[in-house]
TIRO-2110 file (N, C-alpha, C; in Angstrom, 1 decimal):
// TIRO-2110
17.4, -8.2, -4.9, N, 1, A
17.7, -9.5, -4.3, CA, 1, A
18.7, -9.3, -3.1, C, 1, A
19.7, -8.5, -3.4, N, 2, A
20.7, -8.3, -2.3, CA, 2, A
20.1, -7.6, -1.1, C, 2, A
19.3, -6.6, -1.4, N, 3, A
18.6, -5.8, -0.4, CA, 3, A
17.7, -6.7, 0.4, C, 3, A
17.0, -7.7, -0.2, N, 4, A
16.2, -8.6, 0.5, CA, 4, A
16.9, -9.5, 1.4, C, 4, A
18.1, -10.0, 1.0, N, 5, A
19.0, -10.8, 1.9, CA, 5, A
19.4, -9.9, 3.1, C, 5, A
19.8, -8.7, 2.9, N, 6, A
20.2, -7.8, 4.0, CA, 6, A
19.0, -7.6, 4.9, C, 6, A
17.8, -7.3, 4.4, N, 7, A
16.6, -7.2, 5.2, CA, 7, A
16.4, -8.4, 6.1, C, 7, A
16.4, -9.6, 5.5, N, 8, A
16.2, -10.8, 6.3, CA, 8, A
17.2, -10.9, 7.4, C, 8, A
18.5, -10.5, 7.1, N, 9, A
19.6, -10.6, 8.1, CA, 9, A
19.3, -9.7, 9.3, C, 9, A
19.0, -8.4, 8.9, N, 10, A
18.8, -7.4, 10.0, CA, 10, A
17.6, -7.6, 10.8, C, 10, A
16.5, -7.8, 10.1, N, 11, A
15.2, -7.9, 10.8, CA, 11, A
14.8, -9.3, 11.4, C, 11, A
15.4, -10.3, 10.8, N, 12, A
15.1, -11.6, 11.2, CA, 12, A
13.8, -12.1, 10.7, C, 12, A
13.2, -11.3, 9.7, N, 13, A
11.9, -11.7, 9.1, CA, 13, A
12.1, -12.1, 7.7, C, 13, A
11.2, -12.9, 7.2, N, 14, A
11.2, -13.2, 5.8, CA, 14, A
10.5, -12.1, 5.0, C, 14, A
10.8, -12.0, 3.7, N, 15, A
10.2, -11.0, 2.9, CA, 15, A
8.7, -11.4, 2.7, C, 15, A
7.8, -10.4, 2.8, N, 16, A
6.4, -10.7, 2.6, CA, 16, A
6.1, -11.1, 1.1, C, 16, A
5.4, -12.1, 1.0, N, 17, A
4.9, -12.5, -0.3, CA, 17, A
3.5, -13.1, -0.2, C, 17, A
3.0, -13.6, -1.3, N, 18, A
1.6, -14.0, -1.3, CA, 18, A
1.2, -15.1, -0.3, C, 18, A
2.2, -15.9, 0.0, N, 19, A
1.9, -17.0, 0.9, CA, 19, A
1.9, -16.6, 2.4, C, 19, A
2.2, -15.3, 2.7, N, 20, A
2.3, -14.9, 4.1, CA, 20, A
1.1, -14.2, 4.6, C, 20, A
0.1, -13.9, 3.8, N, 21, A
-1.2, -13.4, 4.3, CA, 21, A
-1.1, -11.9, 4.5, C, 21, A
-1.5, -11.5, 5.8, N, 22, A
-1.7, -10.0, 6.0, CA, 22, A
-0.3, -9.3, 6.2, C, 22, A
-0.4, -8.1, 5.7, N, 23, A
0.8, -7.2, 5.9, CA, 23, A
0.4, -6.1, 6.9, C, 23, A
1.0, -6.0, 8.0, N, 24, A
0.7, -4.9, 9.0, CA, 24, A
1.3, -3.6, 8.4, C, 24, A
1.0, -2.6, 9.1, N, 25, A
1.4, -1.2, 8.6, CA, 25, A
2.7, -0.8, 9.3, C, 25, A
3.5, -1.7, 9.7, N, 26, A
4.8, -1.4, 10.4, CA, 26, A
5.7, -0.7, 9.4, C, 26, A
6.5, 0.3, 9.9, N, 27, A
7.4, 1.0, 9.0, CA, 27, A
8.8, 1.0, 9.5, C, 27, A
9.3, -0.1, 10.1, N, 28, A
10.6, -0.1, 10.7, CA, 28, A
11.7, 0.0, 9.7, C, 28, A
11.7, -0.9, 8.7, N, 29, A
12.8, -0.9, 7.7, CA, 29, A
12.3, -0.9, 6.3, C, 29, A
11.9, 0.4, 5.8, N, 30, A
11.5, 0.5, 4.4, CA, 30, A
12.7, 0.2, 3.6, C, 30, A
12.6, -0.3, 2.4, N, 31, A
11.4, -0.4, 1.6, CA, 31, A
10.6, -1.8, 1.8, C, 31, A
11.1, -2.7, 2.6, N, 32, A
10.4, -4.0, 2.8, CA, 32, A
9.4, -3.9, 3.9, C, 32, A
9.4, -2.8, 4.7, N, 33, A
8.3, -2.4, 5.5, CA, 33, A
7.8, -1.1, 4.9, C, 33, A
6.7, -0.6, 5.4, N, 34, A
6.1, 0.6, 4.8, CA, 34, A
6.9, 1.8, 5.0, C, 34, A
7.0, 2.6, 4.0, N, 35, A
7.5, 4.0, 4.0, CA, 35, A
6.3, 4.9, 4.1, C, 35, A
6.0, 5.6, 5.2, N, 36, A
4.8, 6.3, 5.4, CA, 36, A
5.0, 7.8, 5.3, C, 36, A
4.0, 8.5, 4.7, N, 37, A
4.0, 10.0, 4.6, CA, 37, A
4.0, 10.6, 6.1, C, 37, A
4.8, 11.6, 6.3, N, 38, A
4.9, 12.2, 7.6, CA, 38, A
4.9, 13.7, 7.6, C, 38, A
4.4, 14.3, 6.6, N, 39, A
4.5, 15.8, 6.6, CA, 39, A
3.2, 16.4, 7.2, C, 39, A
3.3, 17.6, 7.5, N, 40, A
2.2, 18.4, 8.1, CA, 40, A
1.0, 18.4, 7.1, C, 40, A
-0.1, 18.0, 7.6, N, 41, A
-1.3, 18.0, 6.7, CA, 41, A
-1.4, 16.9, 5.7, C, 41, A
-0.4, 16.0, 5.7, N, 42, A
-0.4, 14.9, 4.7, CA, 42, A
0.3, 13.7, 5.4, C, 42, A
-0.4, 12.9, 6.1, N, 43, A
0.3, 11.8, 6.8, CA, 43, A
-0.5, 10.5, 6.9, C, 43, A
0.2, 9.5, 7.1, N, 44, A
-0.3, 8.1, 7.3, CA, 44, A
0.3, 7.6, 8.6, C, 44, A
-0.5, 7.1, 9.5, N, 45, A
0.1, 6.7, 10.8, CA, 45, A
-0.6, 5.4, 11.2, C, 45, A
0.2, 4.3, 11.5, N, 46, A
-0.4, 3.1, 11.9, CA, 46, A
-1.1, 3.2, 13.3, C, 46, A
-2.2, 2.5, 13.4, N, 47, A
-2.9, 2.4, 14.8, CA, 47, A
-1.9, 1.6, 15.6, C, 47, A
-2.1, 1.6, 16.9, N, 48, A
-1.3, 0.9, 17.9, CA, 48, A
-1.2, -0.6, 17.6, C, 48, A
-2.3, -1.2, 17.1, N, 49, A
-2.3, -2.6, 16.8, CA, 49, A
-1.6, -2.9, 15.5, C, 49, A
-1.4, -1.9, 14.7, N, 50, A
-0.8, -2.2, 13.3, CA, 50, A
-1.8, -2.7, 12.3, C, 50, A
-3.0, -2.9, 12.7, N, 51, A
-4.1, -3.5, 11.9, CA, 51, A
-4.7, -2.4, 10.9, C, 51, A
-4.6, -1.2, 11.3, N, 52, A
-5.2, -0.1, 10.4, CA, 52, A
-4.2, 1.0, 10.3, C, 52, A
-4.4, 1.8, 9.2, N, 53, A
-3.6, 2.9, 8.9, CA, 53, A
-4.5, 4.2, 8.9, C, 53, A
-4.2, 5.1, 9.8, N, 54, A
-5.0, 6.4, 9.8, CA, 54, A
-4.4, 7.3, 8.8, C, 54, A
-5.2, 8.0, 8.0, N, 55, A
-4.7, 8.9, 7.0, CA, 55, A
-5.4, 10.2, 7.2, C, 55, A
-4.7, 11.3, 6.9, N, 56, A
-5.2, 12.7, 6.9, CA, 56, A
-4.6, 13.4, 5.8, C, 56, A
-5.5, 14.0, 5.0, N, 57, A
-5.0, 14.9, 3.9, CA, 57, A
-5.7, 16.2, 3.9, C, 57, A
-5.0, 17.3, 4.1, N, 58, A
-5.5, 18.6, 4.1, CA, 58, A
-5.7, 19.1, 2.6, C, 58, A
-6.7, 20.0, 2.4, N, 59, A
-6.9, 20.5, 1.0, CA, 59, A
-5.6, 21.0, 0.3, C, 59, A
-5.5, 20.6, -0.9, N, 60, A
-4.3, 21.0, -1.7, CA, 60, A
-3.1, 20.1, -1.6, C, 60, A
-3.2, 19.1, -0.8, N, 61, A
-2.1, 18.1, -0.6, CA, 61, A
-2.4, 16.8, -1.3, C, 61, A
-1.3, 16.1, -1.6, N, 62, A
-1.5, 14.8, -2.3, CA, 62, A
-0.2, 14.1, -2.5, C, 62, A
-0.2, 12.9, -2.8, N, 63, A
1.0, 12.1, -3.2, CA, 63, A
0.9, 10.7, -2.5, C, 63, A
2.1, 10.1, -2.3, N, 64, A
2.2, 8.8, -1.8, CA, 64, A
2.0, 8.8, -0.3, C, 64, A
1.0, 8.1, 0.2, N, 65, A
0.8, 8.0, 1.7, CA, 65, A
1.6, 6.8, 2.2, C, 65, A
1.8, 5.7, 1.5, N, 66, A
2.5, 4.5, 1.9, CA, 66, A
3.0, 3.8, 0.7, C, 66, A
4.2, 3.2, 0.9, N, 67, A
4.8, 2.4, -0.2, CA, 67, A
5.7, 1.3, 0.4, C, 67, A
5.8, 0.2, -0.2, N, 68, A
6.7, -0.9, 0.2, CA, 68, A
7.0, -1.9, -0.9, C, 68, A
8.0, -2.6, -0.8, N, 69, A
8.4, -3.7, -1.7, CA, 69, A
7.9, -5.1, -1.2, C, 69, A
7.4, -5.9, -2.0, N, 70, A
7.1, -7.3, -1.7, CA, 70, A
7.8, -8.2, -2.7, C, 70, A
8.2, -9.4, -2.3, N, 71, A
8.7, -10.4, -3.3, CA, 71, A
7.6, -10.8, -4.2, C, 71, A
8.0, -11.0, -5.5, N, 72, A
7.0, -11.6, -6.4, CA, 72, A
6.6, -13.0, -6.0, C, 72, A
5.3, -13.2, -5.8, N, 73, A
4.9, -14.6, -5.4, CA, 73, A
5.0, -15.6, -6.5, C, 73, A
5.4, -15.2, -7.7, N, 74, A
5.5, -16.2, -8.8, CA, 74, A
4.3, -16.6, -9.5, C, 74, A
3.3, -15.7, -9.6, N, 75, A
2.1, -15.9, -10.3, CA, 75, A
1.0, -14.9, -9.9, C, 75, A
-0.1, -15.0, -10.4, N, 76, A
-1.2, -14.1, -10.1, CA, 76, A
-1.6, -14.2, -8.6, C, 76, A
-1.9, -13.1, -8.0, N, 77, A
-2.2, -13.0, -6.6, CA, 77, A
-3.3, -12.0, -6.4, C, 77, A
-3.9, -12.0, -5.2, N, 78, A
-5.0, -11.1, -4.9, CA, 78, A
-4.6, -10.2, -3.7, C, 78, A
-4.8, -8.9, -3.9, N, 79, A
-4.6, -8.0, -2.8, CA, 79, A
-6.0, -7.7, -2.2, C, 79, A
-6.2, -8.0, -0.9, N, 80, A
-7.4, -7.7, -0.2, CA, 80, A
-7.1, -6.4, 0.6, C, 80, A
-8.0, -5.5, 0.5, N, 81, A
-7.8, -4.2, 1.2, CA, 81, A
-9.2, -3.7, 1.7, C, 81, A
-9.2, -3.1, 2.9, N, 82, A
-10.5, -2.6, 3.5, CA, 82, A
-10.4, -1.1, 3.7, C, 82, A
-10.7, -0.3, 2.8, N, 83, A
-10.7, 1.1, 3.0, CA, 83, A
-12.0, 1.6, 3.8, C, 83, A
-11.8, 2.5, 4.7, N, 84, A
-12.9, 3.1, 5.4, CA, 84, A
-12.6, 4.6, 5.4, C, 84, A
-12.8, 5.2, 4.3, N, 85, A
-12.4, 6.6, 4.1, CA, 85, A
-13.6, 7.5, 4.2, C, 85, A
-13.3, 8.8, 4.6, N, 86, A
-14.4, 9.7, 4.8, CA, 86, A
-15.3, 10.0, 3.7, C, 86, A
-16.4, 10.7, 3.9, N, 87, A
-17.5, 10.9, 2.9, CA, 87, A
-17.0, 11.9, 1.8, C, 87, A
-15.9, 12.6, 2.0, N, 88, A
-15.5, 13.6, 1.1, CA, 88, A
-14.5, 13.0, 0.1, C, 88, A
-14.1, 11.8, 0.2, N, 89, A
-13.2, 11.1, -0.7, CA, 89, A
-13.9, 10.7, -2.0, C, 89, A
-13.5, 11.2, -3.1, N, 90, A
-14.0, 10.8, -4.4, CA, 90, A
-13.3, 9.5, -4.8, C, 90, A
-13.9, 8.7, -5.8, N, 91, A
-13.2, 7.5, -6.2, CA, 91, A
-11.8, 7.6, -6.6, C, 91, A
-11.5, 8.7, -7.3, N, 92, A
-10.1, 8.8, -7.8, CA, 92, A
-9.1, 9.4, -6.8, C, 92, A
-9.6, 9.8, -5.6, N, 93, A
-8.7, 10.5, -4.7, CA, 93, A
-7.8, 9.5, -3.9, C, 93, A
-8.2, 8.3, -3.8, N, 94, A
-7.3, 7.3, -3.2, CA, 94, A
-7.1, 6.1, -4.2, C, 94, A
-5.9, 5.7, -4.4, N, 95, A
-5.6, 4.7, -5.4, CA, 95, A
-4.6, 3.7, -4.8, C, 95, A
-4.7, 2.5, -5.1, N, 96, A
-3.7, 1.4, -4.8, CA, 96, A
-3.0, 1.1, -6.1, C, 96, A
-1.7, 1.2, -6.1, N, 97, A
-0.9, 0.9, -7.3, CA, 97, A
0.1, -0.2, -7.0, C, 97, A
0.3, -1.1, -8.0, N, 98, A
1.3, -2.1, -7.9, CA, 98, A
2.1, -2.0, -9.2, C, 98, A
3.5, -2.0, -9.0, N, 99, A
4.4, -1.9, -10.2, CA, 99, A
5.5, -2.9, -10.0, C, 99, A
6.1, -3.3, -11.1, N, 100, A
7.3, -4.1, -11.1, CA, 100, A
8.4, -3.1, -10.6, C, 100, A
9.2, -3.5, -9.6, N, 101, A
10.3, -2.7, -9.1, CA, 101, A
11.4, -2.7, -10.2, C, 101, A
11.9, -1.5, -10.4, N, 102, A
13.0, -1.4, -11.4, CA, 102, A
12.5, -1.0, -12.8, C, 102, A
11.5, -1.7, -13.3, N, 103, A
11.0, -1.4, -14.6, CA, 103, A
9.8, -0.4, -14.6, C, 103, A
9.2, -0.3, -13.5, N, 104, A
8.0, 0.6, -13.4, CA, 104, A
6.8, 0.2, -14.3, C, 104, A
6.8, -1.1, -14.7, N, 105, A
5.6, -1.6, -15.4, CA, 105, A
4.4, -1.7, -14.4, C, 105, A
3.4, -1.0, -14.7, N, 106, A
2.2, -0.9, -13.8, CA, 106, A
1.4, -2.2, -14.0, C, 106, A
1.2, -2.9, -12.9, N, 107, A
0.4, -4.1, -12.8, CA, 107, A
-1.0, -3.9, -12.3, C, 107, A
-1.2, -2.8, -11.5, N, 108, A
-2.5, -2.5, -11.0, CA, 108, A
-2.6, -1.0, -10.6, C, 108, A
-3.7, -0.3, -11.0, N, 109, A
-3.9, 1.1, -10.6, CA, 109, A
-5.4, 1.2, -10.3, C, 109, A
-5.8, 0.9, -9.1, N, 110, A
-7.2, 0.8, -8.7, CA, 110, A
-7.7, 2.0, -7.8, C, 110, A
-8.8, 2.6, -8.1, N, 111, A
-9.3, 3.7, -7.2, CA, 111, A
-10.0, 3.0, -6.0, C, 111, A
-9.8, 3.7, -4.8, N, 112, A
-10.5, 3.2, -3.6, CA, 112, A
-11.6, 4.1, -3.2, C, 112, A
-11.4, 5.4, -3.4, N, 113, A
-12.4, 6.4, -3.1, CA, 113, A
-13.0, 6.3, -1.7, C, 113, A
-14.2, 6.6, -1.5, N, 114, A
-14.9, 6.6, -0.2, CA, 114, A
-15.5, 5.2, 0.1, C, 114, A
-15.0, 4.2, -0.6, N, 115, A
-15.6, 2.8, -0.5, CA, 115, A
-15.4, 2.3, 0.9, C, 115, A
-16.3, 1.5, 1.4, N, 116, A
-16.2, 0.8, 2.7, CA, 116, A
-16.3, -0.6, 2.4, C, 116, A
-15.7, -1.4, 3.2, N, 117, A
-15.8, -2.9, 3.1, CA, 117, A
-14.6, -3.4, 2.2, C, 117, A
-14.5, -4.7, 2.3, N, 118, A
-13.3, -5.4, 1.6, CA, 118, A
-13.4, -5.3, 0.1, C, 118, A
-12.2, -5.1, -0.5, N, 119, A
-12.0, -5.1, -1.9, CA, 119, A
-11.0, -6.2, -2.2, C, 119, A
-11.2, -6.9, -3.3, N, 120, A
-10.3, -7.9, -3.8, CA, 120, A
-9.8, -7.5, -5.2, C, 120, A
-8.5, -7.2, -5.3, N, 121, A
-7.9, -6.7, -6.5, CA, 121, A
-6.8, -7.7, -7.0, C, 121, A
-6.9, -8.2, -8.2, N, 122, A
-6.1, -9.2, -8.8, CA, 122, A
-4.9, -8.5, -9.5, C, 122, A
-3.7, -9.1, -9.2, N, 123, A
-2.4, -8.6, -9.8, CA, 123, A
-1.8, -9.8, -10.5, C, 123, A
-1.4, -9.6, -11.7, N, 124, A
-0.7, -10.7, -12.5, CA, 124, A
0.7, -10.2, -12.9, C, 124, A
1.7, -10.6, -12.2, N, 125, A
3.1, -10.2, -12.6, CA, 125, A
3.5, -10.9, -13.9, C, 125, A
4.4, -10.2, -14.7, N, 126, A
4.8, -10.8, -16.0, CA, 126, A
5.9, -11.8, -15.7, C, 126, A
5.6, -13.0, -15.2, N, 127, A
6.6, -14.1, -15.1, CA, 127, A
7.8, -13.7, -14.2, C, 127, A
9.0, -14.2, -14.5, N, 128, A
10.1, -13.9, -13.7, CA, 128, A
10.8, -12.6, -14.0, C, 128, A
10.3, -11.8, -14.9, N, 129, A
10.9, -10.5, -15.2, CA, 129, A
10.7, -9.5, -14.1, C, 129, A
9.9, -9.8, -13.1, N, 130, A
9.6, -8.9, -12.1, CA, 130, A
9.8, -9.5, -10.7, C, 130, A
11.1, -9.4, -10.2, N, 131, A
11.4, -10.1, -9.0, CA, 131, A
10.8, -9.5, -7.7, C, 131, A
10.6, -8.2, -7.7, N, 132, A
10.0, -7.5, -6.6, CA, 132, A
8.9, -6.6, -7.1, C, 132, A
7.8, -6.4, -6.3, N, 133, A
6.7, -5.6, -6.7, CA, 133, A
6.6, -4.4, -5.7, C, 133, A
6.4, -3.2, -6.2, N, 134, A
6.3, -2.0, -5.3, CA, 134, A
4.8, -1.8, -5.2, C, 134, A
4.3, -1.8, -3.9, N, 135, A
2.9, -1.4, -3.6, CA, 135, A
2.9, 0.0, -3.1, C, 135, A
1.9, 0.7, -3.5, N, 136, A
1.8, 2.2, -3.2, CA, 136, A
0.4, 2.6, -3.0, C, 136, A
0.1, 3.3, -1.9, N, 137, A
-1.2, 3.9, -1.6, CA, 137, A
-1.1, 5.4, -1.8, C, 137, A
-1.8, 5.9, -2.8, N, 138, A
-1.8, 7.4, -3.0, CA, 138, A
-3.1, 8.0, -2.7, C, 138, A
-3.0, 9.3, -2.2, N, 139, A
-4.2, 10.0, -1.9, CA, 139, A
-4.1, 11.5, -2.1, C, 139, A
-5.2, 12.2, -2.2, N, 140, A
-5.2, 13.7, -2.4, CA, 140, A
-6.5, 14.3, -1.9, C, 140, A
-6.4, 15.6, -1.6, N, 141, A
-7.6, 16.4, -1.3, CA, 141, A
-7.5, 17.7, -2.1, C, 141, A
-8.6, 18.0, -2.7, N, 142, A
-8.7, 19.2, -3.6, CA, 142, A
-8.8, 20.5, -2.8, C, 142, A
-8.2, 21.5, -3.3, N, 143, A
-8.3, 22.9, -2.7, CA, 143, A
-9.8, 23.3, -2.7, C, 143, A
-10.1, 23.9, -1.6, N, 144, A
-11.5, 24.4, -1.4, CA, 144, A
-12.4, 23.3, -0.9, C, 144, A
-12.0, 22.1, -0.7, N, 145, A
-12.8, 21.0, -0.2, CA, 145, A
-12.4, 20.7, 1.2, C, 145, A
-13.2, 19.9, 2.0, N, 146, A
-12.8, 19.6, 3.4, CA, 146, A
-11.6, 18.6, 3.4, C, 146, A
-11.1, 18.5, 4.6, N, 147, A
-10.0, 17.5, 4.9, CA, 147, A
-10.5, 16.1, 4.4, C, 147, A
-9.7, 15.3, 4.0, N, 148, A
-10.0, 13.9, 3.7, CA, 148, A
-9.3, 13.0, 4.7, C, 148, A
-10.0, 12.3, 5.5, N, 149, A
-9.5, 11.4, 6.5, CA, 149, A
-10.2, 10.1, 6.6, C, 149, A
-9.5, 9.1, 7.2, N, 150, A
-10.2, 7.8, 7.3, CA, 150, A
-9.1, 6.8, 7.7, C, 150, A
-9.5, 5.5, 7.5, N, 151, A
-8.6, 4.4, 7.8, CA, 151, A
-8.5, 3.4, 6.7, C, 151, A
-7.4, 2.8, 6.6, N, 152, A
-7.2, 1.7, 5.6, CA, 152, A
-6.9, 0.5, 6.5, C, 152, A
-7.7, -0.6, 6.3, N, 153, A
-7.5, -1.8, 7.0, CA, 153, A
-6.2, -2.5, 6.5, C, 153, A
-5.8, -3.5, 7.2, N, 154, A
-4.6, -4.3, 6.9, CA, 154, A
-4.8, -4.9, 5.4, C, 154, A
-3.7, -4.8, 4.7, N, 155, A
-3.7, -5.4, 3.3, CA, 155, A
-3.4, -6.9, 3.5, C, 155, A
-4.1, -7.7, 2.8, N, 156, A
-3.8, -9.2, 2.8, CA, 156, A
-3.5, -9.6, 1.4, C, 156, A
-2.4, -10.4, 1.3, N, 157, A
-2.0, -11.0, 0.0, CA, 157, A
-2.3, -12.5, 0.0, C, 157, A
-2.9, -13.0, -1.1, N, 158, A
-3.2, -14.4, -1.2, CA, 158, A
-3.0, -14.8, -2.6, C, 158, A
-2.8, -16.1, -2.8, N, 159, A
-2.7, -16.7, -4.1, CA, 159, A
-4.0, -16.7, -4.8, C, 159, A
-4.0, -16.5, -6.1, N, 160, A
-5.2, -16.5, -6.9, CA, 160, A
-5.7, -17.9, -7.2, C, 160, A
END
């Protein structure tokens, strides 16, 4: 809660929650903006418009591509996401995870794989015990397989 107040003061922005709609891929002030992977052969980079996230994973690499905190919207909400990942991505290679910050209670762990088009994923936080929610996009590429690359469209949060 204190970090959220500090974020609002420094950035002049409100904390993203379900009533605010789309989340761009901006990474100015993590953890309330995205913390993006930036290592050689494993990175996530926002497009100039901020509407999409370009990802590249070389064989044998994996982990968190992007992560951020959002304020708990106070009830069930829907995460809309548009993956456009290459043909070599298997369903389990890209996952979207939502956890209660602090307690690490997993609320969502959904594979994205090589799917194209919008996905709607429902998250139901456990009441007021979960003030903030950690969103995380994970990816990997297996040794001996081609690079995995593609784009993830803007994530949109909405009330259920």
